[in-house]
C-alpha positions as CSV (number, residue, x, y, z in Angstrom):
1,M,3.7,10.7,-10.3
2,T,5.7,11.3,-13.5
3,D,5.3,9.8,-16.9
4,H,7.0,6.9,-18.8
5,G,6.0,4.2,-16.3
6,H,4.4,1.0,-17.5
7,Q,0.7,1.9,-17.8
8,H,-1.4,-1.0,-18.7
9,K,-4.9,-2.1,-19.1
10,A,-6.3,-2.1,-15.6
11,I,-7.2,-5.5,-14.1
12,T,-10.7,-5.3,-12.5
13,E,-12.5,-7.8,-10.3
14,N,-16.0,-7.2,-9.0
15,G,-15.8,-3.7,-10.4
16,V,-12.7,-2.8,-8.4
17,V,-9.3,-1.8,-10.0
18,A,-6.7,-4.4,-8.8
19,G,-3.0,-3.9,-8.7
20,N,-1.3,-0.8,-10.0
21,F,-3.0,1.0,-12.9
22,Y,0.3,2.8,-13.3
23,D,3.2,0.5,-12.5
24,K,5.3,2.9,-10.6
25,Y,7.5,0.2,-9.1
26,T,9.1,-0.6,-12.5
27,T,9.1,2.8,-14.1
28,A,12.2,3.8,-16.1
29,N,11.6,7.5,-15.7
30,P,14.3,9.0,-13.5
31,I,12.1,11.4,-11.6
32,A,9.5,8.7,-10.9
33,K,12.2,6.3,-9.9
34,L,13.5,8.8,-7.4
35,L,10.0,9.3,-5.9
36,M,9.6,5.5,-5.6
37,E,13.0,5.2,-4.0
38,N,12.1,7.8,-1.4
39,F,8.8,6.0,-0.7
40,S,10.4,2.6,-0.4
41,K,13.1,4.0,1.9
42,S,10.4,5.3,4.2
43,I,8.7,1.9,4.3
44,R,12.0,0.1,5.0
45,E,13.0,2.5,7.8
46,L,9.7,2.2,9.5
47,A,9.7,-1.6,9.2
48,I,13.1,-1.6,10.8
49,M,11.9,0.7,13.5
50,S,9.1,-1.7,14.3
51,G,11.6,-4.5,15.0
52,A,9.0,-7.0,13.6
53,C,10.1,-10.4,12.6
54,E,6.7,-11.2,11.0
55,I,5.0,-8.9,8.4
56,H,1.7,-9.3,6.6
57,E,1.2,-6.9,3.7
58,V,-2.6,-6.4,3.2
59,G,-3.6,-5.4,-0.3
60,C,-0.2,-6.4,-1.6
61,G,-0.9,-6.0,-5.3
62,E,1.9,-7.5,-7.3
63,G,3.9,-7.9,-4.2
64,H,6.7,-5.4,-4.8
65,L,6.8,-4.2,-1.2
66,S,6.5,-7.7,0.2
67,R,9.5,-8.9,-1.7
68,M,11.5,-5.8,-0.7
69,L,10.7,-6.4,2.9
70,A,11.4,-10.1,2.7
71,T,15.0,-9.4,1.5
72,M,15.6,-7.6,4.8
73,G,15.1,-10.8,6.8
74,P,11.6,-10.9,8.3
75,D,9.0,-13.6,7.5
76,V,6.7,-11.8,5.1
77,R,3.4,-12.9,3.6
78,G,0.9,-11.0,1.5
79,S,-2.8,-10.9,0.6
80,D,-4.9,-9.2,-2.0
81,F,-8.6,-9.5,-3.0
82,S,-7.7,-10.2,-6.6
83,Q,-6.8,-13.8,-7.6
84,Q,-5.4,-12.5,-10.9
85,I,-3.0,-10.2,-9.0
86,I,-2.0,-12.9,-6.5
87,E,-1.1,-15.1,-9.4
88,K,1.1,-12.4,-10.8
89,A,2.7,-11.8,-7.4
90,N,3.5,-15.5,-7.1
91,Q,5.1,-15.5,-10.6
92,L,7.2,-12.4,-9.8
93,S,8.4,-13.9,-6.5
94,Q,9.3,-17.1,-8.2
95,S,11.2,-15.3,-11.0
96,E,13.1,-13.2,-8.4
97,G,13.8,-16.1,-6.1
98,V,12.2,-14.4,-3.1
99,H,10.0,-16.6,-0.9
100,V,6.8,-14.8,0.0
101,P,3.5,-16.7,0.4
102,F,0.6,-14.9,-1.1
103,K,-3.1,-15.6,-0.8
104,A,-6.3,-14.2,-2.4
105,A,-8.5,-12.7,0.4
106,S,-10.5,-9.5,0.7
107,I,-9.3,-7.2,3.4
108,Y,-12.9,-7.4,4.9
109,D,-12.5,-11.2,5.3
110,L,-9.2,-11.4,7.1
111,Q,-9.3,-13.0,10.5
112,S,-7.1,-12.1,13.5
113,S,-6.6,-15.8,14.3
114,E,-4.7,-16.5,11.1
115,D,-3.9,-13.1,9.5
116,A,-2.5,-11.1,12.4
117,A,1.2,-10.1,12.4
118,E,3.7,-8.1,14.4
119,L,3.6,-5.6,11.6
120,I,0.8,-5.0,9.1
121,V,1.7,-3.1,6.0
122,C,-1.2,-1.5,4.0
123,C,0.0,0.8,1.3
124,E,-2.0,2.3,-1.6
125,V,-5.1,0.4,-0.5
126,L,-7.5,2.7,1.4
127,E,-8.0,5.1,-1.4
128,H,-9.7,2.3,-3.4
129,L,-12.1,1.1,-0.7
130,E,-15.8,2.0,-0.3
131,A,-15.6,1.5,3.4
132,P,-12.1,2.6,4.6
133,E,-13.2,3.0,8.2
134,K,-14.4,-0.6,8.3
135,A,-11.1,-1.7,6.8
136,L,-9.1,0.2,9.4
137,E,-11.2,-1.3,12.2
138,L,-10.4,-4.7,10.9
139,L,-6.7,-3.8,10.5
140,S,-6.6,-2.7,14.1
141,K,-7.4,-6.2,15.1
142,L,-4.6,-7.7,12.9
143,A,-1.8,-5.3,14.0
144,K,0.0,-7.0,16.9
145,P,0.8,-4.2,17.5
146,Y,2.2,-2.2,14.6
147,I,1.0,-1.0,11.2
148,I,2.4,1.0,8.4
149,V,-0.3,2.6,6.2
150,S,0.0,5.0,3.2
151,V,-2.2,6.8,0.8
152,P,-1.7,9.4,-1.9
153,R,-1.4,12.9,-0.4
154,E,-4.1,15.1,-1.9
155,P,-4.5,17.4,-3.7
156,L,-0.8,17.1,-4.5
157,W,-1.3,13.7,-6.1
158,R,-3.9,14.9,-8.6
159,L,-2.0,18.1,-9.3
160,L,1.1,16.1,-10.2
161,N,-1.0,13.8,-12.5
162,M,-2.3,16.9,-14.3
163,A,1.1,18.4,-14.5
164,R,2.2,15.4,-16.6
165,G,-1.0,15.6,-18.7
166,K,-2.7,12.5,-17.2
167,Y,-6.3,11.9,-16.3
168,L,-7.2,15.5,-17.2
169,T,-10.9,14.7,-17.7
170,S,-11.1,13.5,-14.1
171,L,-9.0,16.4,-12.7
172,G,-6.0,14.2,-12.3
173,N,-7.7,11.4,-10.4
174,T,-6.0,8.0,-10.9
175,P,-8.6,5.4,-12.0
176,G,-9.8,3.4,-9.1
177,H,-9.2,6.1,-6.4
178,I,-12.5,6.9,-4.7
179,N,-11.1,8.4,-1.5
180,H,-8.9,11.5,-1.2
181,W,-7.2,12.7,1.9
182,S,-4.9,15.6,2.8
183,L,-2.2,14.7,5.4
184,K,-4.3,16.4,8.1
185,Q,-7.5,14.5,7.1
186,F,-5.7,11.2,6.9
187,L,-4.1,11.6,10.3
188,R,-7.5,12.4,11.8
189,L,-8.9,9.2,10.2
190,I,-6.0,7.0,11.4
191,S,-6.0,8.4,14.9
192,A,-9.5,7.0,15.5
193,F,-8.1,3.5,15.3
194,F,-4.4,3.7,16.1
195,D,-1.8,5.6,18.1
196,I,0.4,7.4,15.7
197,I,4.1,6.9,16.3
198,E,5.7,8.6,13.2
199,V,4.6,10.3,10.1
200,R,6.6,10.4,6.8
201,T,5.7,12.5,3.8
202,P,7.8,11.2,0.8
203,L,6.4,13.1,-2.2
204,P,3.5,12.6,-3.0
205,W,2.4,10.2,-0.2
206,S,1.3,10.2,3.4
207,V,3.0,7.4,5.3
208,V,2.1,6.7,8.9
209,F,3.6,4.2,11.4
210,C,1.2,3.4,14.2
211,R,0.5,1.1,17.1
212,A,-2.9,-0.5,17.7
213,K,-4.7,1.2,20.6
214,N,-4.9,-0.6,24.0
215,L,-2.1,-3.1,23.2
């Protein structure tokens, strides 16, 4: 990503960075805004492709994607492990006049009986998790039948960070990112749990639209 976004003191809970360390959704930088518009466009188009009337964004952070998707018509709800972030998401939804119910819940505690949806959206989450395979297994039980999942595309993500002079001491790694996948590596990981329908590569992300296996 490029500079001049709203970088703020990271919110942490239980030692995990919550929300966006770099608030790319509200950046004023024109290059960063273009990248975010392309990313959001991919999410919107894939959500439309799913035909889903019910969407659950898992790891919703401040709820930017949830609110965007809600304006398109579906019933959208969101969850995130951080109570602090959920409070912020609720405040932003109220201020923007977009109705999206949010709840604080770890991805590992979600239950198919109450948290499943026609479309699960899980963007910018897996790179933060110590057990991404476990999370994907759980998500495969929530997706009835579709999921959109995205992660930073490496090593491009870190190279772009370094190009803008950020996080140089950690070789461009954004704070809180503990997993790093190239597109090929990510598709291999995802295909163990889902049937891949479509792949998008808006710079610098990998975005994958999938269907749960055996559904």
